[in-house]
C-alpha positions in Angstrom: -15.5 -1.6 -10.1 -16.8 1.2 -11.4 -15.1 4.3 -10.4 -17.4 6.8 -12.2 -20.2 5.5 -10.2 -18.6 6.4 -6.6 -19.9 9.3 -4.8 -16.6 11.5 -4.8 -16.6 11.7 -0.7 -15.9 8.0 -1.0 -13.2 8.5 -3.6 -11.9 10.8 -1.4 -12.3 8.8 1.8 -10.0 5.9 -0.1 -7.1 8.1 -1.3 -7.2 10.1 2.7 -7.0 6.4 4.1 -4.1 5.4 1.8 -2.2 8.7 2.0 -2.4 8.1 6.2 -0.8 4.4 5.3 2.1 6.5 4.0 2.9 8.2 7.2 6.3 6.9 9.7 4.0 5.6 12.3 1.1 3.5 10.8 -1.4 1.9 13.2 -3.1 -1.1 12.5 -6.7 0.6 12.8 -5.4 3.0 9.6 -3.8 0.1 8.0 -7.4 -1.7 8.2 -9.3 1.4 7.4 -7.5 1.6 4.0 -7.8 -2.3 3.1 -11.5 -2.0 4.1 -12.0 1.1 1.8 -9.8 -0.2 -1.1 -11.7 -3.8 -1.1 -15.1 -1.3 -1.2 -13.8 0.0 -4.0 -13.1 -3.2 -5.7 -16.7 -4.8 -4.6 -18.8 -2.1 -3.5 -19.0 -0.1 -0.2 -22.4 -1.8 0.6 -20.5 -5.6 1.5 -19.7 -6.1 4.9 -16.2 -5.3 6.3 -14.7 -8.6 6.1 -15.8 -9.2 2.5 -14.1 -6.1 2.0 -11.2 -7.1 3.9 -10.8 -10.1 1.4 -11.4 -8.1 -1.5 -8.4 -6.1 -0.7 -6.2 -9.5 -0.3 -7.3 -10.3 -3.8 -6.7 -7.4 -5.2 -3.6 -5.7 -3.3 -1.5 -5.7 -6.5 -3.7 -3.5 -8.3 -3.1 -0.8 -5.5 -1.1 1.7 -7.4 -3.3 1.1 -10.6 -6.6 1.6 -8.6 -5.2 4.6 -6.4 -4.0 5.9 -9.7 -7.5 5.8 -11.6 -9.7 7.1 -8.2 -7.1 10.3 -8.5 -7.6 10.9 -12.1 -11.6 10.7 -11.3 -11.2 13.5 -9.2 -9.5 15.5 -11.1 -11.6 14.8 -14.1 -14.8 15.9 -11.6 -12.8 19.0 -10.7 -12.1 18.3 -7.2 
């Protein structure tokens, strides 16, 4: 995981997908989108979709700390 090497838009995409999952009515598509984008943070965005989902499953216990690190990185970049 290399948060500093991520593109700003990719960080925004992960955080936006996470925010959508906090809504009252969350669809399975929104949940899967978040899982894949989060998994992309762990294994790299260029990996196949299934590998990203597997990375999410193996690291879902880290969601709060990773999302916090992403938010801190955006703050550091002044976004």
